Residue, then its C-alpha position, 0 to 999 in steps of 0.5 A: m924148578k920142581i917137575n910139578n911146575v909142569y902143571y903151571i906151564i900147562l895152565l898158562f897155555i890154557t889161559i893164554f889160548p883165548i887171548m891168542a885167538l882174540a889177538e889173531e883176529k885183531y892183528s894177524t894178516s896170515n891165514y890163521t885157522s881156528p883149531s876148532s875147525s882144523s885140529n883133531n886129536t888123532n893128528v895131534d897124537f900122531a905128531t906127538n908120537t913122532e916126537f917121542i921117537k925123536i926123543n928116544l933117539s936123541a937119548a940113545i945118541s947121548n948114551k952112545q957118546a957116553g960109551n953106555n951101549e946098554l942104555t943106548q939099546t934101551h932107548t933105541f928099542p922103544p921107537i920100534t916096539e912101542i911107539y912106531t906101532l902107534i903111528r903105523d896104521q895112519l902112516s901106511s894109509a897115507d903112504n905105504e911106501l914111506n911107512k915101509t922105508l921108516i920101519d926099515s930105517l928104524k930096524d937098521l938103526t937098532s942093528i948097528v947100536i953096538k958096532s957103530t961109532s957115535a957119529e955113525l949112530a947119529d947119522s942113522a938117527a938123522s935119517v930116521e928123523s928126516l923120514l919122520n918129518k916127511t910123515r908129518i907132511i904127508v899125514i897132517p894137513e898143512n893148515e894144522i901144521g901151521d896152527i899155533k894151538y895145534n902145535m901147543s897141543t903137541l907140546i902139552n903132551l910132551l910136558k905131561t909125559a915128561e912129568s909121568e916119566y919123571y915119577i917113574g924114574i925118581a922115588n924119594g929123591t933117588i933114581i930108581n929107573i935111569t932110563e925114565h930119569q933121562n927121558p924127562h930132560e929130553f922131553v922138556s928140551f924138545a918141548n922148548e924147541l917146539l915152542n920156539k919154532s912155533t912162535n917164530s912166525l907170530n906177531q909181536t903181540l902174540a909172542s909177548n903173550l907167551s913170554k911167561i911160558k918161555d921163561s917157565l919152560q926154560e927154568l924147568h929145563 
C-alpha cells in the first residue's frame, strides 16, 4: 500500500465521525462526551507528543537489538532535544515533580545508550513510557482520554507525521535518510495500537463502522 493512502484512511475518519456521533446517541449507555465540548488542540498535541517520544524509543530499542548504536543514539536524542520541550511547560504547570522525574529519566536513558545491553535499554525505555502514561493522566482530563474522537485526533496526527517523514526518508524509490525511513513504520504501528485500544470499549455498531479503517491501517502497516 502506498503511503499516499494515509489520506484515504484520514478521510474515512472524517466521514465516520458524524456517523459515530449519531450511533452513540442511539445505542450507547456510557458517559460519552462530545468532542465539541471536551477536546482541545492543546491536549491533543500533548498526547501526540508523548506518543512521539514512545515511538522514538521503540525505534531506538529495535536498532540496539540490531547492534547499531549510531541509529540508537539518533532515535534517543530527539525525545530530549526536540519533543520533550513541546510538553515541558504544560507538564510542569500540572505537576512539576513529575516533569523533573521525566527529564531525569530521559537523560539517564541517553547516557546508557552505548554501554547498555538491549535489555537494559528496553528497561530504561519502559520506565520512561510509564512516566509518559502518568503525564497524560495528570495533564489531560479523564473525559477527554475516554473520548473516541479525541483519541482519533491523536491517531490522525501520527498518520500525518508518518507520511511527512516517509517523504524525508525516501526519494525516487531510494532511501536517503535511514532514520526518517524507519520512523513511519513505528508511527503506523503505534497508530494501529491506539485504534485497537480506542475501539475495544465501543459497542458493536460503532466498532463495525471502523472496520474499513482497521483494514486499511493494517494494510498500510
